[in-house]
N, CA and C of each residue as an Amber inpcrd file, in Angstrom:
protein
   303
 -83.6700000 -58.3070000 -75.7960000 -83.3820000 -58.4120000 -74.3820000
 -81.9900000 -58.9950000 -74.2120000 -81.4200000 -58.5840000 -72.9660000
 -80.1170000 -58.9510000 -72.7690000 -80.1960000 -59.8520000 -71.4860000
 -79.1730000 -60.7020000 -71.1620000 -79.1150000 -61.5550000 -69.9290000
 -77.8460000 -61.2790000 -69.2090000 -77.7990000 -60.9100000 -68.0240000
 -76.6360000 -60.7870000 -67.1910000 -76.3100000 -61.9950000 -66.3710000
 -75.2360000 -62.4320000 -66.4590000 -74.7080000 -63.6040000 -65.7280000
 -73.5950000 -63.1490000 -64.6400000 -73.9930000 -63.6110000 -63.4610000
 -73.0210000 -63.1980000 -62.2310000 -72.6720000 -64.4510000 -61.4900000
 -71.1910000 -64.6780000 -61.5350000 -70.6230000 -65.5840000 -60.6860000
 -69.9020000 -65.0270000 -59.6330000 -70.2400000 -65.2930000 -58.4180000
 -69.5930000 -64.7460000 -57.0030000 -69.0470000 -65.6360000 -56.1390000
 -68.0540000 -65.2830000 -55.4970000 -67.4050000 -66.2300000 -54.4480000
 -67.1110000 -65.5160000 -53.3500000 -67.0140000 -66.1930000 -52.2210000
 -66.6180000 -65.5140000 -50.8370000 -65.1160000 -65.7490000 -50.6930000
 -64.2430000 -64.8840000 -50.7750000 -62.8990000 -64.8250000 -50.4650000
 -62.5870000 -65.2820000 -49.0450000 -61.4570000 -66.0970000 -48.8760000
 -60.8640000 -66.1880000 -47.6120000 -60.3500000 -64.8890000 -47.1150000
 -60.5760000 -64.7340000 -45.8960000 -59.8550000 -63.4280000 -45.4030000
 -58.5600000 -63.1750000 -45.6060000 -58.1260000 -61.9640000 -46.1160000
 -56.5570000 -61.7650000 -46.4150000 -56.1690000 -62.2210000 -47.7560000
 -57.1000000 -62.7080000 -48.5330000 -56.8020000 -63.3190000 -49.9360000
 -57.2840000 -62.3740000 -51.1170000 -57.6500000 -61.0360000 -50.8430000
 -58.2050000 -60.1090000 -51.9790000 -57.2440000 -60.2960000 -53.1210000
 -56.0400000 -59.9490000 -52.9500000 -55.0170000 -59.6880000 -53.9980000
 -54.8970000 -61.2840000 -54.8730000 -54.7770000 -62.1760000 -54.1700000
 -54.7040000 -63.3620000 -54.8340000 -55.9780000 -63.6900000 -55.4790000
 -57.0960000 -63.5690000 -54.9370000 -58.5050000 -64.0250000 -55.4010000
 -58.6130000 -63.1030000 -56.7720000 -58.3980000 -61.8790000 -56.6060000
 -58.5500000 -60.8830000 -57.8210000 -57.7930000 -61.2960000 -58.9450000
 -56.5340000 -61.6820000 -58.8570000 -55.7410000 -62.0300000 -59.6870000
 -56.2520000 -63.4730000 -60.6010000 -56.8180000 -64.3950000 -59.6060000
 -57.3520000 -65.4290000 -60.1120000 -58.5300000 -65.1010000 -61.0720000
 -59.4990000 -64.2990000 -60.6280000 -60.7280000 -63.8890000 -61.3420000
 -60.2150000 -63.1330000 -62.6370000 -59.2770000 -62.5180000 -62.4690000
 -58.7370000 -61.6240000 -63.6480000 -58.2470000 -62.6790000 -64.8420000
 -57.7210000 -63.6360000 -64.3950000 -57.0930000 -64.7590000 -65.2860000
 -58.2530000 -65.3370000 -66.0330000 -59.4610000 -65.7130000 -65.1850000
 -60.6880000 -66.2780000 -65.7750000 -61.2820000 -65.3810000 -66.6200000
 -61.4570000 -64.0490000 -66.2550000 -61.9860000 -63.0630000 -67.0970000
 -61.3060000 -62.9670000 -68.4960000 -60.0740000 -62.8960000 -68.5140000
 -59.2640000 -62.7220000 -69.6690000 -59.3670000 -63.9130000 -70.6160000
 -59.5130000 -65.2240000 -70.0350000 -59.6820000 -66.4520000 -70.7360000
 -61.1540000 -66.5650000 -71.4080000 -62.0510000 -66.0670000 -70.6610000
 -63.4250000 -65.8150000 -71.3410000 -63.2770000 -64.9890000 -72.4490000
 -62.7810000 -63.8870000 -72.4570000 -62.6640000 -62.8580000 -73.4570000
 -61.9430000 -63.4500000 -74.6540000 -60.8990000 -64.0140000 -74.4390000
 -59.9670000 -64.4660000 -75.4250000 -60.5530000 -65.6390000 -76.1500000
 -61.2300000 -66.5640000 -75.4490000 -61.8770000 -67.7480000 -76.0050000
 -63.2170000 -67.5610000 -76.5620000 -64.0290000 -66.9260000 -75.8380000
 -65.5170000 -66.8830000 -76.2210000 -65.8580000 -65.3470000 -76.6910000
 -64.9960000 -64.4240000 -76.5490000 -65.3650000 -62.9760000 -76.6930000
 -66.5470000 -62.3270000 -75.8270000 -66.5420000 -63.0340000 -74.5430000
 -67.2850000 -62.6360000 -73.5240000 -66.6430000 -61.4420000 -72.6470000
 -67.2870000 -60.4280000 -72.6120000 -66.5620000 -59.2640000 -71.8640000
 -67.2530000 -59.3790000 -70.5730000 -66.3110000 -59.3990000 -69.4290000
 -66.8130000 -59.5630000 -68.0990000 -66.1220000 -58.5200000 -67.2120000
 -66.7960000 -57.9940000 -66.2830000 -66.4360000 -56.9320000 -65.3400000
 -66.1310000 -57.5060000 -64.0640000 -65.1430000 -57.1410000 -63.3100000
 -64.8500000 -57.9170000 -62.0340000 -65.4780000 -56.8850000 -61.0230000
 -66.1400000 -57.2550000 -59.8790000 -66.7110000 -56.4440000 -59.0470000
 -66.6800000 -56.9130000 -57.5220000 -66.4790000 -56.1170000 -56.6710000
 -66.5970000 -56.7680000 -55.1990000 -67.9120000 -56.0570000 -54.5260000
 -68.4120000 -56.7420000 -53.5330000 -69.7720000 -56.3810000 -52.9600000
 -69.3150000 -55.1860000 -51.8920000 -70.1740000 -54.1610000 -52.0440000
 -69.9700000 -52.8840000 -51.1480000 -70.6820000 -53.1460000 -49.7430000
 -71.9640000 -53.6520000 -50.0200000 -72.7390000 -53.8060000 -48.7310000
 -72.8940000 -55.2290000 -48.6480000 -73.1780000 -55.7380000 -47.3240000
 -73.4800000 -57.1810000 -46.9630000 -72.1380000 -57.8940000 -46.7750000
 -72.1460000 -59.0990000 -46.9200000 -71.0120000 -59.8920000 -46.4310000
 -69.6680000 -59.3030000 -46.9970000 -68.7260000 -59.2310000 -46.3390000
 -67.3470000 -58.5360000 -46.6330000 -66.5300000 -59.6540000 -47.4660000
 -65.8900000 -59.3190000 -48.5570000 -65.1700000 -60.4990000 -49.2630000
 -65.7470000 -61.1590000 -50.3950000 -66.7930000 -60.5900000 -50.7890000
 -67.4360000 -61.3630000 -52.0740000 -66.7270000 -60.7000000 -53.5030000
 -66.3950000 -61.3780000 -54.1710000 -65.9650000 -60.9630000 -55.4840000
 -66.6540000 -61.6060000 -56.6010000 -67.0690000 -60.9450000 -57.6560000
 -67.9560000 -61.4620000 -58.8680000 -67.3740000 -61.1670000 -60.0970000
 -67.6300000 -61.8490000 -61.0420000 -67.4040000 -61.5820000 -62.4750000
 -68.8070000 -61.3750000 -63.1470000 -69.0450000 -60.3940000 -63.7320000
 -70.3640000 -60.1650000 -64.4040000 -70.3500000 -59.8550000 -65.7260000
 -71.0880000 -60.4860000 -66.5470000 -71.1680000 -60.2290000 -68.1570000
 -72.5020000 -60.2690000 -68.5640000 -72.6850000 -59.5800000 -69.7500000
 -73.8890000 -59.3650000 -70.3480000 -73.7930000 -60.0120000 -71.6890000
 -74.8410000 -60.8680000 -71.8410000 -74.9820000 -61.6230000 -73.2890000
 -76.1320000 -61.5010000 -73.9590000 -76.4340000 -61.8600000 -75.1760000
 -77.6910000 -61.5790000 -75.7990000 -78.8000000 -62.6710000 -75.3450000
 -78.4380000 -63.7250000 -74.9330000 -79.5250000 -64.8820000 -74.4840000
 -78.9350000 -65.8020000 -73.5530000 -79.9680000 -66.4440000 -72.9500000
 -79.6530000 -67.5320000 -72.0330000 -79.0330000 -68.7000000 -72.7610000
 -79.3440000 -68.8480000 -74.0880000 -78.7560000 -69.9070000 -75.0400000
 -77.3280000 -69.6170000 -75.0280000 -76.5440000 -68.4230000 -75.0670000
 -75.2750000 -68.0890000 -75.2240000 -74.7200000 -68.4240000 -74.0780000
 -75.2980000 -68.3130000 -72.7180000 -74.5630000 -68.5890000 -71.3330000
 -74.5300000 -70.1260000 -71.4710000 -75.6480000 -70.8620000 -71.9380000
 -75.6400000 -72.3610000 -71.7960000 -74.3030000 -72.8650000 -72.8540000
 -74.2920000 -72.2120000 -74.0600000 -73.2670000 -72.7840000 -75.1020000
 -71.9260000 -72.6170000 -74.4760000 -71.6170000 -71.5040000 -73.7930000
 -70.2950000 -71.4390000 -73.0780000 -70.1440000 -72.3440000 -71.9880000
 -71.2100000 -72.4570000 -71.2230000 -71.2390000 -73.2160000 -70.0420000
 -70.8790000 -74.6500000 -70.3300000 -71.4710000 -75.2390000 -71.5290000
 -71.4630000 -76.5580000 -72.0370000 -69.9120000 -76.8160000 -72.4510000
 -69.3750000 -75.7990000 -73.3040000 -68.1570000 -76.2170000 -73.6440000
 -67.0430000 -75.9900000 -72.5440000 -67.3170000 -75.3000000 -71.4200000
 -66.5170000 -75.3720000 -70.2070000 -66.4900000 -76.7310000 -69.4670000
 -67.8490000 -77.1350000 -69.4190000 -68.0640000 -78.4520000 -68.7830000
 -67.3490000 -79.5160000 -69.5200000 -67.3030000 -79.4060000 -70.9180000
 -66.7510000 -80.3490000 -71.7670000 -65.1470000 -80.5240000 -71.8230000
 -64.6220000 -79.4030000 -70.9230000 -62.9620000 -79.5350000 -70.8180000
 -62.4900000 -78.2740000 -71.3840000 -63.0870000 -77.2760000 -72.1080000
 -62.3520000 -76.2780000 -72.8850000 -61.6850000 -75.3520000 -71.7620000
 -61.8230000 -75.2610000 -70.6110000 -61.1020000 -74.3610000 -69.6690000
 -60.0470000 -75.2260000 -69.0640000 -58.9330000 -74.6060000 -69.1520000
 -57.4840000 -75.0300000 -68.3870000 -57.9240000 -75.2230000 -66.9240000
 -57.3100000 -76.5160000 -66.6250000 -57.4860000 -77.0140000 -65.1970000
 -57.0360000 -75.9330000 -64.2150000 -56.0220000 -75.1520000 -64.4290000
 -55.5330000 -74.1920000 -63.4400000 -56.3510000 -72.9980000 -63.1800000
 -57.3530000 -72.6020000 -64.1330000 -58.5130000 -71.7870000 -63.8650000
 -59.7420000 -72.2380000 -63.7400000 -59.9380000 -73.5030000 -63.8480000
 -61.2260000 -74.0840000 -63.6530000 -61.7330000 -74.0230000 -62.2010000
 -60.9940000 -73.9660000 -61.2830000 -61.2580000 -73.9620000 -59.8560000
 -60.0810000 -73.0400000 -59.1550000 -60.5210000 -72.2470000 -58.2010000
 -59.5660000 -71.6030000 -57.5270000 -58.6270000 -72.3050000 -56.8300000
 -57.2750000 -71.8310000 -56.7010000 -56.4470000 -72.6380000 -55.7610000
 -56.9050000 -72.8350000 -54.2880000 -56.6440000 -73.7870000 -53.8800000
 -57.2080000 -74.1920000 -52.5550000 -56.8570000 -73.1410000 -51.4220000
 -57.7960000 -72.7640000 -50.5560000 -57.4960000 -71.7350000 -49.6740000
 -57.7960000 -70.1080000 -50.1280000 -58.3240000 -70.0780000 -51.1510000
 -58.4970000 -68.9780000 -51.8140000 -59.8030000 -68.4920000 -51.6290000
 -60.7370000 -69.2850000 -51.7980000 -62.2970000 -69.0250000 -51.4550000
 -62.8210000 -69.9890000 -50.4870000 -63.8500000 -69.5540000 -49.8210000
 -64.5250000 -70.3570000 -48.8190000 -65.4480000 -71.4930000 -49.6660000
 -65.2770000 -72.8490000 -49.2460000 -66.0480000 -73.7550000 -50.1070000
 -67.4530000 -73.6280000 -49.8860000 -68.1430000 -73.9340000 -50.8700000
 -69.5800000 -73.7760000 -50.8120000 -70.2340000 -72.5630000 -51.0080000
 -69.3920000 -71.5120000 -51.2740000 -69.9040000 -70.0170000 -51.0010000
 -69.7790000 -69.4130000 -52.3240000 -69.6350000 -70.2180000 -53.5130000
 -69.7210000 -69.7630000 -54.8490000 -71.1790000 -69.6980000 -55.2660000
 -71.6440000 -68.6380000 -55.9920000 -73.0340000 -68.6180000 -56.4760000
 -73.0700000 -67.9750000 -57.8840000 -74.0480000 -68.6740000 -58.6910000
 -74.3100000 -68.1920000 -60.0890000 -75.5700000 -67.6920000 -59.8970000
 -75.7120000 -66.4970000 -60.5770000 -77.1400000 -65.8760000 -60.7620000
 -77.2640000 -65.4480000 -62.4480000 -78.5290000 -65.6470000 -62.9220000
 -78.9070000 -65.0420000 -64.1860000 -79.8440000 -64.1330000 -64.0910000
 -79.6730000 -62.8940000 -64.5230000 -80.7330000 -61.9400000 -64.6030000
 -81.0560000 -61.5540000 -65.9950000 -82.4120000 -61.5190000 -66.2290000
 -82.9790000 -61.1720000 -67.5550000 -83.4140000 -59.7180000 -67.4260000
 -83.1620000 -59.0170000 -68.4000000 -83.4220000 -57.4910000 -68.6420000
 -84.5700000 -57.5520000 -69.2590000 -85.6310000 -56.6940000 -68.5820000
 -87.0740000 -56.7520000 -69.0560000 -87.4570000 -55.3240000 -69.6050000
 -86.7980000 -54.3630000 -69.2340000 -87.2350000 -53.0780000 -69.6930000
 -85.9170000 -52.1550000 -69.7550000
């Protein structure tokens, strides 16, 4: 079974290019540091301006392992949170999907 982790955020109006560049830096850091391959996606329907990083891993335990290292300070401060004014505060969301068939 595989697990899909999705972290999405709502960009401030007019900030697509800056937000995309920021998420790309995080995506590359995850790949370089943990070997996690993530895709960057934007929402086609629904609220305009959502951007997401989507990765598929073997287990929830792997997600927890990476998250614990990030919480313990593995992630550089400049990519731990987006620059002020890039994302709408309180609109970041994590989702974990379990593939069942």
